[in-house]
BAMI-121760 format. One record per residue (C-alpha): residue in one letter; x, y, z; chain. Coordinates in steps of 0.001 Angstrom, whole numbers. Layout:
! BAMI-121760
(lumdren A (X Y Z) A)
...
! end
This chain:
! BAMI-121760
(lumdren M (45785 11062 -61255) A)
(lumdren A (49751 9808 -60572) A)
(lumdren E (49664 6373 -59088) A)
(lumdren L (50887 6728 -55174) A)
(lumdren E (54033 4482 -54247) A)
(lumdren I (55301 3327 -50994) A)
(lumdren I (58907 2156 -51324) A)
(lumdren G (60192 265 -48418) A)
(lumdren G (60107 -3187 -47525) A)
(lumdren A (56882 -4554 -46380) A)
(lumdren P (57891 -6090 -42721) A)
(lumdren S (59106 -2640 -42050) A)
(lumdren N (56551 -1003 -39063) A)
(lumdren Y (56783 2124 -40317) A)
(lumdren V (56186 1012 -44045) A)
(lumdren W (53348 -1216 -42476) A)
(lumdren A (51729 1856 -41225) A)
(lumdren C (51878 3925 -44475) A)
(lumdren R (50267 925 -46278) A)
(lumdren I (47674 837 -43270) A)
(lumdren A (47230 4570 -43759) A)
(lumdren C (46232 4087 -47656) A)
(lumdren V (44011 1263 -47277) A)
(lumdren E (41795 3373 -44394) A)
(lumdren K (41691 6112 -46615) A)
(lumdren G (41012 3648 -49974) A)
(lumdren V (43896 4989 -51787) A)
(lumdren P (45195 2393 -54681) A)
(lumdren Y (48852 2557 -54017) A)
(lumdren K (51883 136 -55355) A)
(lumdren L (54547 -1511 -53090) A)
(lumdren T (58185 -1216 -54533) A)
(lumdren P (60349 -3746 -51990) A)
(lumdren A (63441 -1616 -51281) A)
(lumdren R (65752 -2151 -48530) A)
(lumdren P (67484 814 -46648) A)
(lumdren H (70375 2422 -48314) A)
(lumdren S (69635 1075 -51567) A)
(lumdren P (69313 3069 -54234) A)
(lumdren E (65462 3137 -54181) A)
(lumdren A (65690 4284 -50678) A)
(lumdren D (68759 6679 -51261) A)
(lumdren A (66851 8644 -53863) A)
(lumdren I (63989 9782 -51310) A)
(lumdren H (65126 9706 -48226) A)
(lumdren P (68240 12159 -47129) A)
(lumdren L (69664 9275 -44492) A)
(lumdren G (68839 5958 -46865) A)
(lumdren K (66061 4948 -44611) A)
(lumdren I (62208 3535 -45484) A)
(lumdren P (59776 4501 -46220) A)
(lumdren G (59538 6341 -49008) A)
(lumdren M (56716 7991 -51321) A)
(lumdren R (56419 8897 -54674) A)
(lumdren H (53237 10360 -56051) A)
(lumdren G (53980 12169 -59506) A)
(lumdren A (56370 15029 -58788) A)
(lumdren V (55930 14992 -54971) A)
(lumdren E (58746 12776 -52684) A)
(lumdren L (58227 12406 -49292) A)
(lumdren A (60617 10294 -46383) A)
(lumdren E (59496 9648 -43096) A)
(lumdren S (56444 7992 -42397) A)
(lumdren R (54501 10848 -40492) A)
(lumdren A (55236 12641 -43386) A)
(lumdren I (54021 10532 -45929) A)
(lumdren C (50706 9174 -43701) A)
(lumdren G (50023 13415 -43562) A)
(lumdren Y (50208 13599 -46868) A)
(lumdren I (47934 10949 -47391) A)
(lumdren D (45527 11932 -45128) A)
(lumdren R (45467 15473 -46589) A)
(lumdren T (45350 14510 -50280) A)
(lumdren F (42972 12187 -50685) A)
(lumdren D (39288 11549 -49348) A)
(lumdren G (37792 9050 -46785) A)
(lumdren P (38062 8906 -43295) A)
(lumdren R (40243 11674 -41811) A)
(lumdren L (43220 9883 -39851) A)
(lumdren I (44591 13469 -38559) A)
(lumdren P (41489 14825 -36465) A)
(lumdren D (39653 18125 -37144) A)
(lumdren D (39284 18889 -34034) A)
(lumdren A (42392 20524 -32102) A)
(lumdren V (42558 18872 -29154) A)
(lumdren A (42036 15367 -30805) A)
(lumdren A (44230 16004 -33138) A)
(lumdren A (46905 17145 -30317) A)
(lumdren E (46285 13977 -28302) A)
(lumdren M (47279 11915 -31504) A)
(lumdren E (50148 13888 -32018) A)
(lumdren Q (50871 12828 -28373) A)
(lumdren W (50553 9244 -28605) A)
(lumdren L (51987 9158 -31927) A)
(lumdren S (55419 11301 -30710) A)
(lumdren I (55656 8650 -27802) A)
(lumdren I (55445 5660 -29891) A)
(lumdren N (58147 7170 -32296) A)
(lumdren T (60615 8640 -29961) A)
(lumdren A (60126 5939 -26716) A)
(lumdren I (58365 2643 -27810) A)
(lumdren D (59676 2264 -31291) A)
(lumdren P (63394 2753 -29822) A)
(lumdren V (63221 242 -27454) A)
(lumdren W (60815 -2624 -28728) A)
(lumdren M (61790 -2300 -32138) A)
(lumdren R (65274 -1194 -32792) A)
(lumdren Q (66198 -2461 -29551) A)
(lumdren Y (64680 -5799 -28637) A)
(lumdren V (63558 -7017 -32069) A)
(lumdren G (67237 -6119 -33231) A)
(lumdren A (68416 -8147 -30858) A)
(lumdren Y (66924 -10698 -32212) A)
(lumdren V (66608 -10075 -35968) A)
(lumdren F (70103 -8179 -36175) A)
(lumdren P (72247 -9904 -33013) A)
(lumdren G (75713 -8861 -34146) A)
(lumdren T (77056 -11801 -32683) A)
(lumdren A (79710 -14019 -33919) A)
(lumdren D (77240 -17694 -33693) A)
(lumdren G (74431 -15690 -34964) A)
(lumdren Q (72424 -16170 -31817) A)
(lumdren P (70151 -13644 -29966) A)
(lumdren D (72002 -10332 -28286) A)
(lumdren R (71057 -11692 -24994) A)
(lumdren P (72571 -8302 -23168) A)
(lumdren R (70388 -6206 -24996) A)
(lumdren I (67453 -8250 -24694) A)
(lumdren E (67477 -8225 -21107) A)
(lumdren Q (68394 -4533 -21223) A)
(lumdren A (65056 -3857 -23040) A)
(lumdren V (63061 -5698 -21307) A)
(lumdren P (62373 -3858 -17925) A)
(lumdren V (62142 -496 -19845) A)
(lumdren M (59619 -2759 -21770) A)
(lumdren Q (57520 -3743 -18748) A)
(lumdren R (57145 262 -17416) A)
(lumdren Q (56150 1263 -21204) A)
(lumdren M (53436 -1519 -21656) A)
(lumdren A (51766 -369 -18481) A)
(lumdren I (51548 3079 -19802) A)
(lumdren M (50571 1982 -23054) A)
(lumdren D (48026 -554 -21683) A)
(lumdren K (46634 1929 -19792) A)
(lumdren A (46266 4319 -22384) A)
(lumdren V (43906 2229 -24275) A)
(lumdren T (41486 474 -21373) A)
(lumdren D (38109 746 -22199) A)
(lumdren K (38977 2165 -25939) A)
(lumdren D (38912 666 -29045) A)
(lumdren T (41671 3766 -30036) A)
(lumdren I (44591 5276 -28293) A)
(lumdren A (43490 8513 -29146) A)
(lumdren A (40426 10707 -30441) A)
(lumdren A (37218 8672 -30863) A)
(lumdren S (38292 6948 -34555) A)
(lumdren F (41260 5211 -35872) A)
(lumdren T (44063 7740 -36237) A)
(lumdren L (47658 7549 -37692) A)
(lumdren A (48555 6825 -34165) A)
(lumdren D (46613 3440 -34233) A)
(lumdren A (48001 2604 -37537) A)
(lumdren T (51317 3248 -36189) A)
(lumdren L (51191 1280 -33133) A)
(lumdren V (49374 -1786 -33990) A)
(lumdren P (52637 -3125 -36413) A)
(lumdren I (54614 -2398 -33418) A)
(lumdren L (52153 -4297 -31281) A)
(lumdren F (52296 -7465 -33631) A)
(lumdren Y (55382 -8261 -33634) A)
(lumdren M (55526 -7839 -29473) A)
(lumdren S (53440 -10965 -29892) A)
(lumdren K (56071 -13059 -31784) A)
(lumdren W (59165 -13217 -29198) A)
(lumdren P (59049 -15007 -26012) A)
(lumdren E (59603 -11814 -23711) A)
(lumdren S (57431 -9537 -25290) A)
(lumdren A (54591 -11877 -25761) A)
(lumdren A (55124 -12675 -21954) A)
(lumdren L (54738 -9115 -21341) A)
(lumdren L (51620 -8757 -23962) A)
(lumdren S (49755 -11590 -22535) A)
(lumdren R (50270 -9880 -18892) A)
(lumdren H (48534 -6342 -19820) A)
(lumdren T (44932 -7130 -21097) A)
(lumdren Q (43874 -4333 -22191) A)
(lumdren L (46750 -3728 -24599) A)
(lumdren A (46629 -7105 -25758) A)
(lumdren G (42854 -6705 -26449) A)
(lumdren Y (43416 -3900 -28369) A)
(lumdren L (45450 -5606 -30474) A)
(lumdren E (43581 -8426 -30971) A)
(lumdren R (40684 -6128 -32058) A)
(lumdren H (42702 -4516 -34957) A)
(lumdren L (44141 -7477 -35921) A)
(lumdren R (41026 -8098 -37415) A)
(lumdren R (40603 -4626 -38652) A)
(lumdren P (40570 -4939 -43137) A)
(lumdren S (43157 -2377 -43257) A)
(lumdren V (45688 -4045 -41039) A)
(lumdren Q (44761 -7956 -42553) A)
(lumdren S (45087 -6811 -45966) A)
(lumdren T (48360 -5088 -45684) A)
(lumdren M (49661 -7843 -42871) A)
(lumdren P (53590 -8750 -44560) A)
(lumdren D (53753 -12105 -45602) A)
(lumdren R (56997 -13283 -44174) A)
(lumdren T (57330 -13917 -40523) A)
(lumdren P (59471 -11328 -38686) A)
(lumdren G (62524 -13375 -37824) A)
(lumdren T (63216 -14017 -41211) A)
(lumdren V (63334 -10428 -42585) A)
(lumdren A (66045 -7675 -42460) A)
(lumdren A (63668 -4933 -43533) A)
(lumdren V (62219 -4671 -39823) A)
(lumdren R (65171 -2639 -38821) A)
(lumdren A (64314 30 -41143) A)
(lumdren A (62309 3032 -40486) A)
! end
């Protein structure tokens, strides 16, 4: 069978989610480092974003499509539950993470530190200050979602967890988000448990988040 190739920068939270999915399924893969809008990214993603995937003649963009393909193509634990209700709950939380959590926590807040766009290169404080109250409200929602549970949806680890854990990892790295996370003890405990998960440990980016450009891409 052809080798599975994940294309994108390791620090990207969505590239990381795809790699977690591979390890959870026991799928060998090759990581091809690529930045957004590079020739490698442009060759697969219509918008030049990462991650991309190549598996023989199959080329896919977008982490949800990539992870769905991996889950359906290969043996191993199901990351999209077979049960209709559990699958719907997983899709519900995955959609919330992708459309509400990631845009504020990663694109706005983390972006204000990593890609500030300021004249002196210092963090974009107005963007940060605008994001924090929204993050506080959203973190309370996510804290409640994982109360007394090891996973955010269904009874087992799903794509929703693979997508949320990298975001939470980055939240632990900056002062305002780390302070918020420490006050939401259920969410902090959820992150701590999953950081010990072999699929998360073995795919964790080597570089610190403040030094990488690829974290912006998804």
